[in-house]
LUMLORO-473332 format. One line per field, with one value per residue: residue number from 0; residue in one letter; chain; z, y, x of N, C-alpha, C in turn. Coordinates in steps of 0.02 Angstrom, whole numbers, plus 32768, in hexadecimal, padded with zeros to 4 digits. Atoms other than C-alpha are relative to their C-alpha. Layout:
N
zase: c(NUM;...) $
nutor: c(a;...) $
tiza: c(A;...) $
nc3: c(Z;...) $
nc2: c(Y;...) $
nc1: c(X;...) $
cac3: c(Z;...) $
cac2: c(Y;...) $
cac1: c(X;...) $
cc3: c(Z;...) $
cc2: c(Y;...) $
cc1: c(X;...) $
//
This chain:
197
zase: c(0;1;2;3;4;5;6;7;8;9;10;11;12;13;14;15;16;17;18;19;20;21;22;23;24;25;26;27;28;29;30;31;32;33;34;35;36;37;38;39;40;41;42;43;44;45;46;47;48;49;50;51;52;53;54;55;56;57;58;59;60;61;62;63;64;65;66;67;68;69;70;71;72;73;74;75;76;77;78;79;80;81;82;83;84;85;86;87;88;89;90;91;92;93;94;95;96;97;98;99;100;101;102;103;104;105;106;107;108;109;110;111;112;113;114;115;116;117;118;119;120;121;122;123;124;125;126;127;128;129;130;131;132;133;134;135;136;137;138;139;140;141;142;143;144;145;146;147;148;149;150;151;152;153;154;155;156;157;158;159;160;161;162;163;164;165;166;167;168;169;170;171;172;173;174;175;176;177;178;179;180;181;182;183;184;185;186;187;188;189;190;191;192;193;194;195;196) $
nutor: c(m;i;n;p;g;a;v;l;q;g;r;y;k;v;v;s;f;l;g;a;g;g;f;s;t;v;y;l;a;e;d;l;r;l;a;g;r;l;v;a;v;k;e;n;q;d;t;s;s;s;a;i;r;a;f;q;q;e;a;v;l;l;a;r;l;q;h;p;n;l;p;r;v;t;d;h;f;t;e;a;s;g;y;q;y;l;v;m;d;y;v;a;g;e;n;l;a;a;l;v;k;r;q;g;r;l;d;e;p;t;a;l;a;m;l;r;e;v;m;d;a;v;a;f;l;h;q;q;q;p;p;i;i;h;r;d;i;k;p;g;n;l;i;r;r;q;e;d;g;r;i;i;l;v;d;f;g;i;a;k;q;q;i;a;g;g;g;t;l;t;a;a;r;a;a;t;p;g;f;a;p;q;s;s;t;t;v;r;p;t;p;a;a;m;s;t;r) $
tiza: c(A;A;A;A;A;A;A;A;A;A;A;A;A;A;A;A;A;A;A;A;A;A;A;A;A;A;A;A;A;A;A;A;A;A;A;A;A;A;A;A;A;A;A;A;A;A;A;A;A;A;A;A;A;A;A;A;A;A;A;A;A;A;A;A;A;A;A;A;A;A;A;A;A;A;A;A;A;A;A;A;A;A;A;A;A;A;A;A;A;A;A;A;A;A;A;A;A;A;A;A;A;A;A;A;A;A;A;A;A;A;A;A;A;A;A;A;A;A;A;A;A;A;A;A;A;A;A;A;A;A;A;A;A;A;A;A;A;A;A;A;A;A;A;A;A;A;A;A;A;A;A;A;A;A;A;A;A;A;A;A;A;A;A;A;A;A;A;A;A;A;A;A;A;A;A;A;A;A;A;A;A;A;A;A;A;A;A;A;A;A;A;A;A;A;A;A;A) $
nc3: c(7FF5;7FC0;7FE0;7FEA;7FBD;7FFD;8008;8022;7FEF;7FC7;801A;8030;7FE8;8039;7FF9;802B;803E;8039;803F;8008;8044;8002;7FBE;7FD7;7FE1;7FE9;7FC7;7FE5;7FBC;7FDF;7FEA;7FBA;7FF0;801F;7FEC;8022;8048;8027;8033;8021;7FF3;8031;7FE6;8032;7FE1;8025;7FE1;802E;8007;8036;7FE8;7FCF;8027;8023;7FCF;7FEA;8039;7FFF;7FC8;8010;8037;7FEA;7FC8;8018;802F;7FE6;8037;7FE8;8018;7FE9;7FB7;7FDD;7FD4;7FC2;7FD8;801C;7FCB;8003;7FC0;7FF0;802E;8040;802B;8004;7FFE;801D;7FE4;802B;7FF5;8011;8031;7FFC;8040;8027;803D;803B;8015;7FD8;8011;8040;7FF5;7FDA;8020;8048;8026;7FEE;8037;801D;7FD9;7FC2;8011;8016;7FC5;7FDB;8028;7FFA;7FBF;8006;802B;7FDA;7FD3;8029;8018;7FC6;7FF5;8037;7FFB;7FCA;8015;8041;8007;7FE0;802B;7FD3;801F;7FF2;7FFB;8012;7FD6;7FBB;7FDF;8000;7FCD;7FFF;7FB9;7FE9;7FE7;8034;8043;8021;8012;7FE2;801F;7FCB;800D;8024;7FF4;803A;8021;8018;8005;8038;7FEC;8034;8039;801D;7FE7;7FC1;7FCB;7FF1;7FCC;801B;800B;8044;800C;800A;8046;801C;7FF0;8009;8041;7FFF;7FF3;7FB8;7FDE;800E;7FCB;8014;7FF2;802F;8017;7FE5;8030;7FFB;7FBD;7FF1;802C) $
nc2: c(8048;8013;8036;8039;7FF8;7FC4;800F;7FCC;7FFD;802B;803F;8023;8005;800B;803B;7FF8;7FDB;802C;7FE3;7FB8;7FE7;7FBC;7FE4;8031;8037;8033;8025;8038;7FEF;802A;7FDE;8014;800B;803E;8037;7FFF;800F;7FD9;7FD2;7FD4;7FBB;7FD5;7FBC;7FCC;7FCC;7FC1;7FDC;7FCF;800A;8030;8043;8013;8012;803E;8037;800A;8020;8046;8020;8005;8030;8044;8014;8019;8037;8043;802E;802D;7FEE;7FBC;7FFC;7FE2;7FC8;8004;7FC3;7FC6;7FCD;7FCF;7FF6;7FBA;7FEA;7FEF;803A;8029;8048;802C;8043;8032;8044;800F;8036;8020;801D;7FE3;7FE0;8025;7FE8;8025;8047;800B;7FF5;8038;8041;7FFB;7FFA;802E;8029;7FE3;800E;7FDA;7FB9;7FF6;8006;7FC2;7FCB;8005;7FE3;7FB8;7FE6;8005;7FC5;7FC3;7FFE;7FED;7FB8;7FDA;8007;7FD6;7FC2;7FFD;802F;7FF1;8011;8007;7FD7;8011;8049;8015;8039;7FEC;7FF4;803F;802C;8046;800D;803C;8037;8025;7FEF;7FCF;7FC0;7FC7;7FC0;7FCE;7FBB;7FD9;7FBA;7FD5;8017;7FCA;800F;7FDD;7FCD;7FEB;7FE2;8030;7FF9;8023;7FDE;8027;7FEA;7FD7;8025;8018;8048;801B;8001;8042;802A;7FD9;7FDF;7FBB;7FD3;7FFB;7FD5;7FBA;7FE0;7FF6;803A;8037;8019;8041;8033;800C;8016;8043;8031) $
nc1: c(8006;801E;7FDB;8028;801A;802A;8047;8026;8048;800D;8019;7FD6;7FBB;7FD3;7FD4;7FC6;8004;800D;7FEA;800B;7FFF;801A;800A;8023;7FDB;802F;7FE8;8026;8015;8031;803C;8006;8047;8016;7FD4;7FC0;8004;7FD0;801B;7FD0;8010;7FDF;7FF7;7FF5;7FD8;8008;8038;801D;8049;800E;7FEF;8032;803B;7FF3;7FFE;8045;8023;7FED;8023;8048;8007;7FF4;802B;8041;7FF6;7FFA;7FEF;7FCA;7FBE;7FF1;7FF9;8039;7FEE;8027;7FFC;7FDC;7FFD;7FCA;7FDE;7FF1;7FCB;801F;7FFB;803D;7FF3;8032;7FF6;801F;7FEA;7FBB;7FFC;7FBF;7FEF;7FCA;8019;7FEB;7FBE;7FCF;8007;7FDF;7FB8;7FE6;8004;7FFF;803F;8037;8019;803D;803D;7FFF;8009;8046;802B;7FF8;801F;8049;8013;7FF8;8035;803F;8001;8006;8045;8028;7FF6;801F;8048;8019;8022;7FDE;7FC9;7FBF;7FC8;7FC7;7FCC;7FBA;7FFB;7FBD;7FED;7FF5;8041;8025;7FE3;8016;800B;7FDC;802A;8025;7FE9;802C;7FE1;8021;7FEE;7FF8;7FEB;8031;7FEF;800E;803E;802C;8047;801E;8030;802F;7FDF;7FD1;7FBB;7FF3;7FDC;7FC5;7FD2;7FCA;7FC3;7FF9;7FFE;7FBD;7FEB;7FF8;803A;803D;8003;7FE7;8038;800F;7FCF;8010;8027;8046;802B;7FF9;8041;8011;7FEF;7FB8;7FEC;8019;7FDF) $
cac3: c(82A8;8330;83AC;83D0;846C;844A;8457;83E1;8413;84B2;8447;83C4;8409;8386;836D;82DB;823E;819F;8114;80D5;8036;8012;80AE;80F3;816A;8195;823C;8280;8320;839E;83BC;847B;847B;8412;846F;8415;8364;82E8;827A;81FF;822F;81A2;81DA;816A;8197;8118;8171;80D6;80B4;8010;8064;80F2;8075;8012;80AD;80E9;803B;8046;80F0;80B4;8013;806A;8101;8096;802B;8053;7FDB;7FF6;7F93;7FEB;809A;811A;816F;8225;8267;8239;82B1;82C7;8351;83A6;832E;829F;8252;8216;822C;81CD;8221;81B5;81B5;81BB;8121;814B;80AA;8020;7F97;7EE6;7EC1;7F4F;7F1F;7E6B;7EA3;7F1A;7EAE;7DFD;7D77;7DA3;7D3C;7CCD;7D30;7DD2;7D81;7D2F;7DD3;7E2A;7D9C;7DA9;7E61;7E3B;7DAF;7E21;7E9E;7E14;7DCC;7E7A;7E8F;7DE5;7E0F;7EA5;7E9A;7E72;7E2A;7E82;7E19;7E76;7E02;7E4A;7E2C;7E29;7E72;7F0E;7F35;7F23;7FBD;7FB7;805F;80C0;8109;8065;7FD2;7FAC;7F53;7FB1;7F56;7FC9;7FCD;7F99;7FB9;7F07;7EE2;7E83;7E8A;7DEF;7DFD;7D9D;7CED;7CD3;7D27;7DC6;7E6D;7E9D;7F2C;7F19;7F15;7E6C;7E23;7E11;7D6D;7CFC;7D48;7D24;7C7F;7C51;7C59;7D14;7D3A;7CF8;7D66;7CFE;7D24;7CD3;7C63;7CA8;7C07;7C1E;7CD9;7CD0;7C4E) $
cac2: c(8139;80EE;8081;7FD0;7FD0;807A;807A;80E1;8118;80B1;8019;7FEE;7FB3;7FC1;7F1E;7F45;7FAB;7F5C;7FD6;8088;80EA;81A3;81F3;8153;80D1;802C;7FD4;7F2B;7F44;7EE5;7F19;7F19;7F1D;7E7F;7E09;7E41;7E24;7E5B;7EF1;7F5F;8017;8091;8139;81D3;824F;82D3;8355;83BE;83D8;8376;82E2;82E2;82E0;8254;81E9;8204;81D3;8131;810B;812D;80C9;802F;8031;800E;7F85;7ECD;7E57;7DBF;7E0D;7EB7;7EE7;7F15;7FBF;7FC0;806C;811A;81A0;8237;824B;82EE;82F7;8313;826D;8201;8146;80BF;8016;7F7E;7EC2;7E88;7E1E;7DAA;7D7B;7DB4;7E33;7DF4;7E62;7E0E;7D62;7D70;7DB6;7D23;7C92;7CD4;7CDA;7C8E;7BFD;7C25;7BC9;7C1E;7CCA;7CB5;7C7D;7D17;7D88;7D45;7D76;7E24;7E3D;7E03;7E8B;7F0E;7EE0;7EF0;7F9E;7FD7;7F9A;800F;80A9;8115;80A3;809B;809A;8059;80A8;8054;7F99;7F52;7EB9;7F1B;7F3D;7E88;7E1B;7D5E;7D35;7CB6;7C53;7C26;7C73;7CEE;7D8E;7E2E;7ED7;7F5F;8019;8083;8127;8166;8112;817B;8182;81AD;824C;8298;82CA;8234;8276;8237;827B;8247;824F;82B9;8231;81F8;814B;80D8;80F7;805F;801A;80A6;80EE;8196;81E5;81C2;8230;82D0;8350;835E;82ED;8243;820F;8178;8117;812A;8108;8062;800F) $
cac1: c(8297;822A;8286;8247;81DB;818D;80CF;8062;7FB3;7FC6;7FA6;8029;80D1;815A;81B9;822C;824C;8204;822F;822F;8212;81FB;81B4;8168;81AD;8159;816B;8137;80D3;806B;7FB7;7FB0;7EF2;7EE7;7F5B;7FF7;7FB6;803A;8012;806F;8074;809B;80DF;80CF;8159;8128;80BC;8097;7FDE;7FE6;803C;7FBF;7F2F;7F81;7F9E;7EEC;7EAE;7F11;7EC2;7E11;7E2A;7E6F;7DFC;7D63;7DB1;7D9C;7DF5;7E65;7EF4;7EF2;7F2D;7EA8;7EB8;7E81;7EB3;7EF2;7F30;7FA1;8023;8058;80ED;8073;80A4;8014;8005;7FA8;7F8F;7F6F;7F7D;8031;8055;80E5;813D;81B1;8192;81A4;823B;829A;8256;8293;833B;8350;8317;831A;8294;81EB;81AA;8116;808D;80C3;80CD;8021;7FD2;8019;7FE0;7F2E;7F2A;7F6C;7EEE;7E61;7E92;7EA3;7DF8;7DAD;7DFA;7DBB;7D0B;7CFF;7C90;7CEC;7D74;7E1E;7EBD;7F57;7FDB;8076;8064;8114;816F;819F;80E7;80B1;80CD;80C5;8077;80DC;804B;7FF3;8051;7FC5;7FFA;7FD0;7FD1;8014;8040;7FAC;8008;7FEC;7F45;7EC7;7E0A;7DA9;7D40;7CB1;7CE4;7D55;7DF3;7E42;7E7B;7F2A;7FA5;8042;80C7;810A;80F7;818E;81EB;81E6;8146;80C9;808A;80D6;8028;801F;80B6;8066;8010;7F71;7EDA;7EEE;7E5C;7E00;7E1D;7ED9;7EDE;7E82;7EF1) $
cc3: c(8045;801D;8012;8049;8009;7FF2;7FE2;8013;803C;7FED;7FD7;8016;7FC6;800F;7FD8;7FC3;7FC7;7FBE;7FFC;7FB6;7FFE;8046;8030;801B;801B;8038;800D;8048;801B;8015;8047;8015;7FE5;800B;7FD9;7FB7;7FDA;7FCA;7FE0;800C;7FD0;801A;7FC6;8022;7FDD;801B;7FD3;7FF6;7FC9;8016;8032;7FDD;7FDE;802F;801A;7FC9;7FFF;8037;7FF0;7FC9;801A;8035;7FE8;7FD0;8024;7FC6;8016;7FE9;8011;804C;801F;802F;803D;8029;7FDB;8035;7FF4;8045;8009;7FD1;7FBF;7FCE;8002;7FFD;7FE4;801A;7FD3;8012;7FED;7FD1;8003;7FBD;7FDE;7FC3;7FC3;7FE5;8024;7FEE;7FC0;8006;8022;7FD9;7FB4;7FE1;8015;7FC4;7FEB;8028;8041;7FF3;7FEC;803B;802A;7FDC;8005;8042;7FFE;7FD7;8022;802F;7FD9;7FE6;8038;800D;7FCB;8001;8038;7FE3;802F;7FFD;8021;7FD2;802B;7FEA;8010;800A;7FE4;802E;8049;8028;7FFE;8031;7FFB;804A;8013;8010;7FC9;7FB8;7FDB;7FF2;801B;7FDF;8036;7FE4;7FD2;8007;7FC5;7FDA;7FED;8001;7FC8;801A;7FC6;7FC7;7FE2;8016;8040;8031;8013;803B;7FE0;7FEB;7FB9;7FFC;7FF4;7FB6;7FE8;800E;7FF7;7FBB;8006;8011;804A;8025;7FF2;8036;7FED;8012;7FCA;7FE9;801A;7FD1;8003;8042;8010;7FD4;8027) $
cc2: c(7FF2;7FC4;7FC6;8009;803E;7FED;803C;7FFB;7FD4;7FBA;7FD7;8002;7FEC;7FC6;800B;802B;7FCE;801B;804A;8012;8045;801D;7FD0;7FCB;7FCF;7FD7;7FC3;8012;7FCC;802B;7FE9;7FF3;7FBE;7FC9;7FFC;7FED;802D;8029;8025;8048;802B;8047;8031;803A;8043;8024;8037;7FF1;7FCD;7FB9;7FE7;7FEA;7FBD;7FC4;7FF1;7FDE;7FB6;7FDA;7FF4;7FCC;7FB8;7FE9;7FE2;7FC5;7FBE;7FD0;7FD5;8011;8048;8000;8022;8036;7FFE;8040;8035;8036;802E;8008;804A;801D;801A;7FC7;7FD8;7FB7;7FD9;7FBA;7FCE;7FBA;7FF9;7FC4;7FE4;7FDE;8026;8022;7FDE;8017;7FD9;7FB6;7FF0;8009;7FC4;7FBF;8002;8003;7FCC;7FD6;801B;7FF0;8028;804A;800E;7FFC;8040;803A;7FFE;801F;804C;801E;7FFD;803C;8040;8007;8016;804B;8029;7FFC;802B;803E;8038;7FCF;8018;7FE5;7FFF;802A;7FEE;7FB5;7FEC;7FC6;8012;800D;7FC3;7FD0;7FBA;7FEC;7FBC;7FC6;7FD7;8010;8031;8041;8039;8040;8036;8044;8026;804B;802E;7FE8;803C;7FE7;8029;8031;8011;8022;7FD3;8007;7FDA;802F;7FD5;801D;8022;7FD7;7FE4;7FB4;7FE9;7FFF;7FB9;7FD2;8025;801F;8049;8031;800A;802D;804A;801D;800B;7FC2;7FCB;7FE9;7FBA;7FC8;7FEE;7FDE;7FBA;7FCB;7FD6) $
cc1: c(7FE4;8025;7FD1;7FEC;7FD5;7FB8;7FDD;7FB7;7FEF;7FEB;8031;8049;802E;8030;8040;7FF0;7FF4;801B;7FF0;8003;7FE1;7FFE;7FDE;802F;7FCC;8021;7FD4;7FF0;7FCF;7FC4;7FF2;7FB8;7FE6;8034;8041;7FFE;802F;7FDE;803A;7FE8;8029;8000;800D;8024;7FFB;7FC2;7FE5;7FB6;7FF0;800F;7FCD;7FC0;8009;7FFE;7FBA;7FD7;8010;7FDA;7FB7;7FF5;8005;7FCF;7FBE;8007;8009;800B;803A;8046;8013;8008;7FC3;8019;7FD2;8001;8027;8000;803B;801E;800F;8035;7FE4;8005;7FBF;8013;7FC5;800F;7FDB;8019;804A;8000;8047;800E;8037;7FE2;801F;8043;8037;7FFF;8026;804C;8020;8001;8000;7FBA;7FCD;7FEC;7FBC;7FC0;7FFC;7FF2;7FB7;7FD0;8003;7FDD;7FB4;7FE9;8004;7FC7;7FBC;7FFA;7FF6;7FB8;7FD1;8006;7FDD;7FB4;7FE2;7FDF;8011;803B;8041;8037;803F;803C;8048;8007;8045;8013;8009;7FC1;7FD3;8022;7FE2;7FFB;801C;7FD1;7FDE;8015;7FD5;8025;7FD7;801B;8002;8013;7FD1;800D;7FF3;7FC2;7FD5;7FB8;7FE3;7FCB;7FD3;8025;8035;8048;8008;8022;803B;8027;803C;803D;8002;8000;8048;8011;800B;7FC5;7FBE;8000;8015;7FC8;7FF3;8030;7FF4;7FD4;7FB7;7FD7;8008;7FBB;7FF4;8014;8049;8011;7FE8;8020;8031) $
//
């Protein structure tokens, strides 16, 4: 756990802990080079070669994507500890799992409006060359941005990119049970026709 006040790369001053899952922890930080602009810093604590490759893949995938329903990655670095860090826009808001738990079931017009935003982001990802498959779309990975209510799709740690021959390359981490097709939890390459449904 990084203590508040710690500075990473001489630039990112940790403000607070935001959340954790698996081997990753996310912190709120100030970018000291940009007048204290708030950013989210994702720390990968798994130093295995497969985890390092997966985290680097996430950085490369997100850094080249520009879409109103996706977070923007601005930096990626490794500290002396061997831990890797991904810096992205901080999305102030509430994820949909917490929102539904707090206020109950969403009304149909609201749910459909949110779904349209998610599908717009997914269509954009699938139109990339090669296509990008998120693989872990669930309420906990959808943030309703506080400033305007826009839905932001986050956590690309297990995203896949289609490769020649119709299969896909994937990170090592497993998808969330109950939110991913059974085919995505196998170790063999997933056919493109399956992974884009």
